[in-house]
LUMLUM-949537 format. One record per residue (C-alpha): x, y, z; residue in three letters. Coordinates in steps of 0.001 Angstrom, whole numbers. Example, Ala and Ser with C-alpha at 12.3 -4.5 7.8 and 13.67 -1.06 7.14 Angstrom:
SITE|c1|c2|c3|aa
SITE|12300|-4500|7800|ALA
SITE|13670|-1060|7140|SER
END
This chain:
SITE|c1|c2|c3|aa
SITE|-57411|-40265|-3282|UNK
SITE|-54178|-39471|-5207|UNK
SITE|-50804|-41192|-5333|UNK
SITE|-47318|-40107|-6328|UNK
SITE|-44764|-42344|-7988|UNK
SITE|-43678|-43763|-4610|UNK
SITE|-47238|-44881|-3904|UNK
SITE|-47802|-42402|-1102|UNK
SITE|-51470|-41483|-787|UNK
SITE|-52713|-37892|-579|UNK
SITE|-56054|-36796|807|UNK
SITE|-56008|-33647|-1299|UNK
SITE|-55882|-33238|-5104|UNK
SITE|-52626|-32719|-6990|UNK
SITE|-52158|-29495|-8941|UNK
SITE|-52174|-31492|-12185|UNK
SITE|-55718|-32748|-11485|UNK
SITE|-57575|-29511|-10772|UNK
SITE|-59406|-27516|-13478|UNK
SITE|-57946|-24276|-14831|UNK
SITE|-60961|-22431|-13457|UNK
SITE|-60142|-23354|-9830|UNK
SITE|-59195|-20411|-7623|UNK
SITE|-58968|-19397|-3962|UNK
SITE|-56430|-22248|-3637|UNK
SITE|-54332|-23142|-595|UNK
SITE|-51093|-24459|-2097|UNK
SITE|-49365|-27279|-182|UNK
SITE|-45786|-27304|-1460|UNK
SITE|-43668|-30463|-961|UNK
SITE|-40133|-31105|-2179|UNK
SITE|-37472|-33790|-1813|UNK
SITE|-34327|-33922|-3905|UNK
SITE|-33023|-37432|-3070|UNK
SITE|-33974|-40652|-1305|UNK
SITE|-31436|-39672|1355|UNK
SITE|-33616|-36744|2387|UNK
SITE|-36518|-39108|2924|UNK
SITE|-34408|-41256|5246|UNK
SITE|-33312|-38137|7138|UNK
SITE|-36900|-37208|7948|UNK
SITE|-37688|-34923|5006|UNK
SITE|-39698|-37485|3005|UNK
SITE|-42921|-36518|1277|UNK
SITE|-44904|-38573|3810|UNK
SITE|-43375|-36677|6764|UNK
SITE|-43904|-33272|5125|UNK
SITE|-47461|-33989|4042|UNK
SITE|-48635|-35580|7284|UNK
SITE|-47567|-32520|9318|UNK
SITE|-49191|-30108|6880|UNK
SITE|-52387|-32215|6766|UNK
SITE|-52679|-32059|10558|UNK
SITE|-52469|-28263|10360|UNK
SITE|-55069|-28093|7578|UNK
SITE|-57485|-30364|9472|UNK
SITE|-57067|-28461|12730|UNK
SITE|-57767|-25070|11191|UNK
SITE|-60295|-26102|8505|UNK
SITE|-58077|-24822|5667|UNK
SITE|-60097|-24450|2462|UNK
SITE|-59256|-25763|-1007|UNK
SITE|-55875|-27411|-330|UNK
SITE|-54022|-28456|-3524|UNK
SITE|-50735|-30390|-3459|UNK
SITE|-47745|-29172|-5516|UNK
SITE|-44937|-31793|-5501|UNK
SITE|-41354|-31599|-6736|UNK
SITE|-40029|-35120|-6208|UNK
SITE|-36309|-35417|-7018|UNK
SITE|-35497|-31726|-7570|UNK
SITE|-32732|-29715|-5908|UNK
SITE|-33479|-26580|-3891|UNK
SITE|-30338|-24791|-5111|UNK
SITE|-32309|-23213|-7954|UNK
SITE|-35975|-22655|-8867|UNK
SITE|-36007|-24806|-12018|UNK
SITE|-38694|-27141|-10670|UNK
SITE|-41966|-27888|-12516|UNK
SITE|-44378|-27807|-9561|UNK
SITE|-42664|-24758|-8056|UNK
SITE|-42893|-22862|-11367|UNK
SITE|-46564|-23843|-11734|UNK
SITE|-47220|-22585|-8210|UNK
SITE|-45539|-19256|-9085|UNK
SITE|-47687|-18989|-12225|UNK
SITE|-50864|-19662|-10199|UNK
SITE|-49826|-17037|-7630|UNK
SITE|-49356|-14472|-10372|UNK
SITE|-52651|-15548|-11882|UNK
SITE|-54381|-14677|-8572|UNK
SITE|-55496|-18310|-8138|UNK
SITE|-53626|-18949|-4851|UNK
SITE|-54412|-17143|-1583|UNK
SITE|-52313|-19182|872|UNK
SITE|-49099|-21265|641|UNK
SITE|-48207|-23895|3249|UNK
SITE|-44941|-25830|3299|UNK
SITE|-43111|-28027|5798|UNK
SITE|-40097|-25749|6280|UNK
SITE|-38450|-22743|4630|UNK
SITE|-35738|-24894|3049|UNK
SITE|-38394|-26698|986|UNK
SITE|-38843|-23416|-915|UNK
SITE|-35104|-23155|-1555|UNK
SITE|-31676|-23992|-205|UNK
SITE|-30366|-20413|-333|UNK
SITE|-31547|-17330|1497|UNK
SITE|-31705|-15509|-1822|UNK
SITE|-34278|-17929|-3238|UNK
SITE|-36402|-17877|-79|UNK
SITE|-36312|-14084|145|UNK
SITE|-37229|-13712|-3521|UNK
SITE|-40214|-16032|-3057|UNK
SITE|-41496|-14292|78|UNK
SITE|-41015|-10710|-1117|UNK
SITE|-41334|-10731|-4903|UNK
SITE|-44082|-13327|-5191|UNK
SITE|-46128|-13682|-2011|UNK
SITE|-46004|-10117|-660|UNK
SITE|-46462|-8632|-4101|UNK
SITE|-49619|-10645|-4829|UNK
SITE|-51078|-10565|-1315|UNK
SITE|-50631|-14298|-604|UNK
SITE|-50249|-15581|2983|UNK
SITE|-47533|-18083|3950|UNK
SITE|-46963|-20643|6709|UNK
SITE|-44011|-23017|7316|UNK
SITE|-45203|-25696|9760|UNK
SITE|-41884|-26906|11193|UNK
SITE|-40352|-23396|11456|UNK
SITE|-43634|-21809|12665|UNK
SITE|-43127|-18930|10220|UNK
SITE|-46470|-17195|9629|UNK
SITE|-46841|-14133|7397|UNK
SITE|-50026|-13227|9260|UNK
SITE|-47894|-12461|12320|UNK
SITE|-46681|-9173|10872|UNK
SITE|-44086|-8204|13492|UNK
SITE|-42152|-11500|13677|UNK
SITE|-42515|-12027|9944|UNK
SITE|-41044|-8587|9278|UNK
SITE|-38039|-9448|11456|UNK
SITE|-37568|-12702|9510|UNK
SITE|-37585|-10828|6198|UNK
SITE|-34939|-8407|7520|UNK
SITE|-32715|-11260|8709|UNK
SITE|-33140|-13137|5416|UNK
SITE|-32189|-9976|3524|UNK
SITE|-28921|-9753|5448|UNK
SITE|-28057|-13417|4991|UNK
SITE|-29071|-13326|1316|UNK
SITE|-26486|-10593|809|UNK
SITE|-23875|-12770|2529|UNK
SITE|-24969|-15709|334|UNK
SITE|-24531|-13644|-2810|UNK
SITE|-21117|-12304|-1782|UNK
SITE|-19907|-15783|-791|UNK
SITE|-20995|-17303|-4119|UNK
SITE|-19370|-14501|-6113|UNK
SITE|-16160|-14760|-4061|UNK
SITE|-16028|-18533|-4522|UNK
SITE|-16570|-18306|-8274|UNK
SITE|-14071|-15459|-8616|UNK
SITE|-11334|-17300|-6734|UNK
SITE|-11950|-20452|-8784|UNK
SITE|-11598|-18516|-12024|UNK
SITE|-8478|-16727|-10761|UNK
SITE|-6856|-20061|-9872|UNK
SITE|-7686|-21404|-13327|UNK
SITE|-6067|-18308|-14857|UNK
SITE|-2952|-18791|-12677|UNK
SITE|-2638|-22279|-14107|UNK
SITE|-2814|-20857|-17641|UNK
SITE|-6259|-22148|-18608|UNK
SITE|-8881|-20223|-20616|UNK
SITE|-11669|-18918|-18338|UNK
SITE|-14584|-19995|-20477|UNK
SITE|-18076|-18521|-20009|UNK
SITE|-17975|-16775|-23382|UNK
SITE|-16868|-16973|-27002|UNK
SITE|-13112|-17570|-27411|UNK
SITE|-11147|-14827|-29215|UNK
SITE|-11154|-14973|-33012|UNK
SITE|-8379|-17354|-34056|UNK
SITE|-9027|-19851|-31262|UNK
SITE|-11544|-22497|-30284|UNK
SITE|-11962|-24127|-26870|UNK
SITE|-10708|-27730|-26909|UNK
SITE|-11970|-30189|-24311|UNK
SITE|-9069|-32496|-25130|UNK
SITE|-6406|-30044|-23933|UNK
SITE|-8799|-28178|-21602|UNK
SITE|-7827|-24794|-23049|UNK
SITE|-7648|-22827|-26319|UNK
SITE|-6545|-24405|-29586|UNK
SITE|-5492|-22409|-32664|UNK
SITE|-7796|-22332|-35707|UNK
SITE|-5173|-22180|-38502|UNK
SITE|-7197|-20296|-41148|UNK
SITE|-8341|-17706|-38593|UNK
SITE|-4841|-17345|-37174|UNK
SITE|-3654|-16295|-40660|UNK
SITE|-6346|-13561|-40685|UNK
SITE|-5216|-12341|-37231|UNK
SITE|-1625|-12077|-38493|UNK
SITE|-2861|-10088|-41522|UNK
SITE|-4802|-7702|-39257|UNK
SITE|-1639|-6832|-37336|UNK
SITE|448|-6635|-40510|UNK
SITE|-1930|-4222|-42266|UNK
SITE|-2407|-2053|-39186|UNK
SITE|1263|-1768|-38227|UNK
SITE|2022|-829|-41838|UNK
SITE|330|2477|-40986|UNK
SITE|-1787|2790|-44142|UNK
SITE|-5056|1161|-43112|UNK
SITE|-7700|2005|-40517|UNK
SITE|-9623|-721|-38631|UNK
SITE|-12635|-42|-40866|UNK
SITE|-10664|-607|-44080|UNK
SITE|-8974|-3704|-42635|UNK
SITE|-12405|-5136|-41797|UNK
SITE|-13518|-4624|-45405|UNK
SITE|-10332|-6067|-46908|UNK
SITE|-10347|-9193|-44701|UNK
SITE|-14155|-9580|-44670|UNK
SITE|-14442|-9198|-40893|UNK
SITE|-17688|-8046|-39260|UNK
SITE|-16675|-4485|-38344|UNK
SITE|-13920|-2096|-37293|UNK
SITE|-14849|-2972|-33703|UNK
SITE|-13851|-6608|-34299|UNK
SITE|-10525|-5454|-35774|UNK
SITE|-9851|-3166|-32802|UNK
SITE|-10683|-5981|-30362|UNK
SITE|-8212|-8252|-32143|UNK
SITE|-5500|-5595|-31982|UNK
SITE|-5979|-5093|-28227|UNK
SITE|-6312|-8741|-27169|UNK
SITE|-3290|-10065|-25261|UNK
SITE|-4511|-13642|-25713|UNK
SITE|-2618|-13621|-29025|UNK
SITE|623|-13250|-27007|UNK
SITE|-79|-16564|-25268|UNK
SITE|-1369|-14820|-22129|UNK
SITE|-4438|-15288|-19940|UNK
SITE|-5817|-12097|-18400|UNK
SITE|-8125|-12069|-15376|UNK
SITE|-9299|-8815|-13759|UNK
SITE|-6195|-6930|-14844|UNK
SITE|-3756|-9689|-13839|UNK
SITE|-1714|-11407|-16534|UNK
SITE|-662|-15043|-16484|UNK
SITE|1268|-17245|-18886|UNK
SITE|-1254|-19307|-20825|UNK
SITE|-1058|-22933|-21902|UNK
SITE|-2268|-22082|-25414|UNK
SITE|-152|-21326|-28488|UNK
SITE|578|-17666|-29220|UNK
SITE|-180|-16163|-32667|UNK
SITE|1505|-12720|-32511|UNK
SITE|5055|-11843|-31384|UNK
SITE|5732|-9186|-28735|UNK
SITE|7298|-6651|-31093|UNK
SITE|4345|-6620|-33521|UNK
SITE|1805|-6394|-30691|UNK
SITE|3614|-3483|-28973|UNK
SITE|3902|-1606|-32280|UNK
SITE|130|-1947|-32823|UNK
SITE|-568|-590|-29314|UNK
SITE|1686|2396|-29919|UNK
SITE|-50|3247|-33209|UNK
SITE|-3492|3024|-31548|UNK
SITE|-2329|5318|-28774|UNK
SITE|-982|7899|-31208|UNK
SITE|-4105|7847|-33382|UNK
SITE|-6473|8184|-30432|UNK
SITE|-4472|11174|-29122|UNK
SITE|-4539|12936|-32505|UNK
SITE|-8125|12355|-33587|UNK
SITE|-10156|12096|-30353|UNK
SITE|-13093|10982|-32490|UNK
SITE|-15177|10045|-29480|UNK
SITE|-15567|13736|-28593|UNK
SITE|-16976|14844|-31936|UNK
SITE|-20470|16248|-31657|UNK
SITE|-22260|14057|-34217|UNK
SITE|-20291|10839|-33724|UNK
SITE|-22621|7802|-33907|UNK
SITE|-25690|9870|-34932|UNK
SITE|-24676|11016|-38448|UNK
SITE|-26037|8652|-41137|UNK
SITE|-25545|8579|-44901|UNK
SITE|-28861|9261|-46634|UNK
SITE|-27724|7371|-49758|UNK
SITE|-26560|4006|-48409|UNK
SITE|-27710|4168|-44769|UNK
SITE|-24196|3655|-43433|UNK
SITE|-22595|5489|-40526|UNK
SITE|-20690|8669|-41325|UNK
SITE|-17284|9422|-39823|UNK
SITE|-15197|12480|-39024|UNK
SITE|-11937|12908|-40935|UNK
SITE|-9341|15665|-41212|UNK
SITE|-9299|16769|-44875|UNK
SITE|-6103|18239|-46299|UNK
SITE|-2837|19128|-44544|UNK
SITE|-1328|21952|-42554|UNK
SITE|-3223|25244|-42340|UNK
SITE|-5630|24190|-45091|UNK
SITE|-6759|21093|-43146|UNK
SITE|-10518|21048|-42489|UNK
SITE|-12635|18662|-40454|UNK
SITE|-15158|16832|-42638|UNK
SITE|-17974|14347|-42156|UNK
SITE|-18075|11696|-44866|UNK
SITE|-19595|8333|-45721|UNK
SITE|-17064|5539|-45358|UNK
SITE|-18381|3853|-48495|UNK
SITE|-16124|6344|-50244|UNK
SITE|-13437|3739|-49465|UNK
SITE|-15538|668|-50237|UNK
SITE|-14098|-2230|-52242|UNK
SITE|-17294|-2082|-54309|UNK
SITE|-16835|426|-57165|UNK
SITE|-20598|1113|-57361|UNK
SITE|-20724|1942|-53651|UNK
SITE|-17733|4298|-54012|UNK
SITE|-19333|6081|-56957|UNK
SITE|-22738|6319|-55315|UNK
SITE|-21486|7879|-52067|UNK
SITE|-18434|9821|-53291|UNK
SITE|-20226|13173|-52918|UNK
SITE|-21323|12443|-49351|UNK
SITE|-18726|14787|-47830|UNK
SITE|-19729|17714|-45606|UNK
SITE|-18110|20450|-43590|UNK
SITE|-18241|19307|-39968|UNK
SITE|-18641|22906|-38760|UNK
SITE|-21643|23589|-41027|UNK
SITE|-23342|20280|-40199|UNK
SITE|-22891|20774|-36437|UNK
SITE|-24213|24361|-36576|UNK
SITE|-27322|23220|-38459|UNK
SITE|-27999|20452|-35935|UNK
SITE|-27472|22849|-33028|UNK
SITE|-30078|25193|-34493|UNK
SITE|-32670|22411|-34430|UNK
SITE|-31689|21257|-30927|UNK
SITE|-31818|24756|-29422|UNK
SITE|-35237|25373|-30951|UNK
SITE|-36393|22100|-29475|UNK
SITE|-34948|22956|-26035|UNK
SITE|-36816|26263|-25909|UNK
SITE|-40188|24996|-27128|UNK
SITE|-40485|21479|-25720|UNK
SITE|-41293|22311|-22080|UNK
SITE|-45015|22775|-22740|UNK
SITE|-45207|19356|-24429|UNK
SITE|-43461|17663|-21478|UNK
SITE|-45819|19350|-19022|UNK
SITE|-48781|18142|-21064|UNK
SITE|-47539|14553|-20921|UNK
SITE|-47070|14764|-17151|UNK
SITE|-50580|16123|-16738|UNK
SITE|-51829|13114|-18730|UNK
SITE|-49907|10745|-16413|UNK
SITE|-51409|12427|-13346|UNK
SITE|-54895|12060|-14844|UNK
SITE|-54305|8344|-15385|UNK
SITE|-53218|7856|-11759|UNK
SITE|-56158|9886|-10446|UNK
SITE|-58511|7849|-12616|UNK
SITE|-57151|4579|-11215|UNK
SITE|-57514|5932|-7658|UNK
SITE|-61159|6792|-8301|UNK
SITE|-61851|3288|-9658|UNK
SITE|-60153|1715|-6627|UNK
SITE|-62202|3804|-4189|UNK
SITE|-65407|2904|-6029|UNK
SITE|-64530|-808|-5913|UNK
SITE|-63668|-608|-2205|UNK
SITE|-67141|713|-1548|UNK
SITE|-68649|-2137|-3567|UNK
SITE|-66452|-4643|-1707|UNK
SITE|-67536|-3387|1725|UNK
SITE|-71201|-3539|717|UNK
SITE|-70818|-7066|-683|UNK
SITE|-69089|-8321|2482|UNK
SITE|-71719|-6682|4675|UNK
SITE|-74515|-8245|2615|UNK
SITE|-72845|-11673|2859|UNK
SITE|-72575|-11469|6659|UNK
SITE|-76286|-10638|6766|UNK
SITE|-77635|-13107|4199|UNK
SITE|-74928|-15793|4043|UNK
SITE|-75352|-16021|248|UNK
SITE|-72236|-17669|-1311|UNK
SITE|-72734|-15749|-4562|UNK
SITE|-72248|-12539|-2608|UNK
SITE|-68957|-13876|-1213|UNK
SITE|-67738|-14857|-4687|UNK
SITE|-68602|-11394|-5923|UNK
SITE|-66689|-9832|-3013|UNK
SITE|-63608|-11933|-3866|UNK
SITE|-63814|-10903|-7505|UNK
SITE|-64000|-7249|-6495|UNK
SITE|-61014|-7740|-4172|UNK
SITE|-58974|-9208|-7033|UNK
SITE|-59932|-6227|-9215|UNK
SITE|-58734|-3882|-6461|UNK
SITE|-55388|-5706|-6194|UNK
SITE|-54939|-5571|-9968|UNK
SITE|-55677|-1840|-10094|UNK
SITE|-53342|-1191|-7168|UNK
SITE|-50615|-2940|-9164|UNK
SITE|-51378|-772|-12195|UNK
SITE|-51305|2388|-10074|UNK
SITE|-47995|1395|-8515|UNK
SITE|-46535|863|-11995|UNK
SITE|-47774|4274|-13185|UNK
SITE|-46337|5973|-10097|UNK
SITE|-42969|4278|-10718|UNK
SITE|-43001|5505|-14317|UNK
SITE|-43599|9037|-13131|UNK
SITE|-40923|8817|-10424|UNK
SITE|-38406|7352|-12875|UNK
SITE|-38566|10531|-14932|UNK
SITE|-36201|12041|-12285|UNK
SITE|-38242|15139|-11829|UNK
SITE|-39978|16520|-14889|UNK
SITE|-39853|20096|-13722|UNK
SITE|-36105|19787|-13323|UNK
SITE|-35773|18368|-16835|UNK
SITE|-37827|21224|-18256|UNK
SITE|-35598|23778|-16542|UNK
SITE|-32460|21998|-17811|UNK
SITE|-33787|22131|-21381|UNK
SITE|-34559|25841|-21039|UNK
SITE|-31041|26542|-19752|UNK
SITE|-29281|24527|-22453|UNK
SITE|-28778|27428|-24950|UNK
SITE|-27143|29610|-22262|UNK
SITE|-25038|26775|-20827|UNK
SITE|-23819|25402|-24162|UNK
SITE|-20571|27400|-24408|UNK
SITE|-19516|26307|-20922|UNK
SITE|-19940|22569|-21595|UNK
SITE|-17003|20295|-22445|UNK
SITE|-16943|18487|-25790|UNK
SITE|-17971|15255|-24097|UNK
SITE|-20871|16978|-22284|UNK
SITE|-22049|18539|-25546|UNK
SITE|-21907|15166|-27269|UNK
SITE|-23890|13579|-24412|UNK
SITE|-26554|16299|-24667|UNK
SITE|-26902|15743|-28433|UNK
SITE|-27201|11967|-28013|UNK
SITE|-29889|12383|-25361|UNK
SITE|-32033|14489|-27703|UNK
SITE|-31153|13333|-31244|UNK
SITE|-31758|9820|-32589|UNK
SITE|-30037|10390|-35947|UNK
SITE|-28919|13022|-38457|UNK
SITE|-29410|11960|-42092|UNK
SITE|-27214|13699|-44689|UNK
SITE|-28291|13421|-48345|UNK
SITE|-26854|15689|-50997|UNK
SITE|-27909|19222|-50070|UNK
SITE|-30461|18122|-47481|UNK
SITE|-30042|17315|-43818|UNK
SITE|-32799|15781|-41652|UNK
SITE|-32503|15880|-37856|UNK
SITE|-34618|13283|-36060|UNK
SITE|-35259|14095|-32424|UNK
SITE|-36197|11407|-29942|UNK
SITE|-39702|12795|-29561|UNK
SITE|-40451|14056|-33065|UNK
SITE|-38583|14915|-36306|UNK
SITE|-37679|18289|-37772|UNK
SITE|-36276|18854|-41225|UNK
SITE|-33714|21527|-42058|UNK
SITE|-32284|22234|-45521|UNK
SITE|-28624|23063|-45905|UNK
SITE|-26435|24130|-48798|UNK
SITE|-22914|22921|-49562|UNK
END
């Protein structure tokens, strides 16, 4: 006889008292969040007494009580609930009984997730006594799942809409939205319920705008001079309207309650310079952007127009050429390459790969098919063993035979899960034959692709291009090739 903290007696063991080896469990799940629920007829005694009557009437085997006393149903952060989920996934539970659906959760999303992603997935039956919801009644249960799916969608949309409107109203009133790290230069202050300026960081923000609007420094150089993390951080600072004393929410701008750091004229000048530079350089379209790496220092390499007028030539160079560290500058000063030559060398490797890789892909797919066929054969063999074990048990009534049958059944369920996962992997490849054909066509299609499409193709096949002196190594995402190149 067990008791909970309110001295209510249970005829069945609590989940905390059963051995780890116990299996074939019928989980009795009870939950109350407050004493008020008990007074309203949802107390543990009411829930348990109704479930016990059901268990006694139908001779339910191995009932074990899982109790969450004083936990809300708005989320699933409940100790007994999480232990029950773990035991379901561990194939220890075969049946779950609860008083009503709302004991599982207070939102349709939680209930639906439990029924579909946990119980259905692991072959566990379910019964809610008060609601008379029984998973073994396939037709009515299927209708319930469909209805819950619809209402869960409404639940999700309503929650998102409520949160969105609350955040929009906060923005209208000029308050920082929260939910993330404040922009560099500010810290969130509970005292004023919005952003407060960090003086030493505000000075750095002012220097970022001053250096950039002077026209002589790139975001990368500014990051090095001011010891900021990267050019990305500098660019984010330059674009952030929070420094104007504004709050932005989903494209809408509102006057903030926080102190501004940058004046309008300086901010607008920075935006104009960024616009002009992005129009001129279009660095995002360059073929080897983000994949070219310096073989000396390991840093990223960048495109830059070298020279002026008709003699201007596009180069790829290591940015440590501009490092504050004299040793770094000296070490990488020769890491400058013709962009045209580097791109042509990489294209040679990629086109060779595109023409020759189809046989390797086919081989991998054949291997996947063999794995799936092998799992199918094992499942069929186990099903035969299961049928023979069940038949022998019905004839002899030997409990060891029944235990063996259950073990075989669990093995079948596990293998079915493995097969499903392998099939998903194969389906997620989006059609291997199609991918093979696309690779074969790449050399002929190349001239018709846009710069962005070419760049995307390179990134999908190449992990990195390492440039070191006179050597260039192209590392493909399946294997590496090495090509030598001369200056």
